[in-house]
N, C-alpha and C positions, 0 to 999 in steps of 0.2 A: 862793380856792375854786374850783370848777371851777363854770362855770355851763353850757355849752355843749360840746357832742364834734358833731365831724362830716368826715365823709369827703370828699375831693374826688378825683374819677376824673382818672385823667392823660392829657392832652390827647393826641390821633391826629388833627395836621392836615392838610390837603390838599388842594393848592390858593388856603390863604392862610384856609380855611374849616375851624374845628374844630366838628364841629357832634357829639362824645364828651365832652368836659370834662361834668362836674357836680358842683352842689355836695348832698348829702345829710347833712338833719339826724338822728339819732340817738337815741334814750332812752341814758336810763344813771342808776344812780343811784351813788353814793356813803358809804360807810362808813368813817369814820375816813382810812386813806390807799391803803385798795380802792376800785377804780373799776370798776365791772361794767359794759359797754359790749354794746348789743342790736343784733346784724345788722338790718337791711334785711328785711321780710318775702318779697319776691320778689327775682326778674329785673328785674319793669318798674320798681319803685323805683331797684334799683343795681344795673346788667347786670355778669356775672362778669368778673374783671381786677383790677387791682394799684389801688390807693388809696392815698392821704397821710391817715392821721388827725390831724386838730387836734383839741385839749381849748383852749377858749379862757373866759378868766377871768372876772371880775367887772366889769373895768374895758375888754371887747372887745379884749381881747391874745390873740393867740394863742402857743401854747408854742413855743421855740425852734427845736425841731427835730422835725417829723412821722414817724415811720414806718411804713413801707408796709405792708400789710396789702393779701392779697389773699381777695377775695372766691370762691367757688368757686360753680360749678353743683350742685346737688342731684343725688346719684346716684353 
């Protein structure tokens, strides 16, 4: 069973410093084989851009492949 869902923003290193990467835990519900993930509430939590979507199981093991998702700004 899936116990956590997280978004991880892709890095943008400059001068050996990566101030843009972040880990965002997101709420989800699971009904059988259907997983519904709720997006972060606003850009202060997850700025627009590309993220990897990780599913983590009860043994704290992530899925083998994390698809890329894009969070857009409203409007």
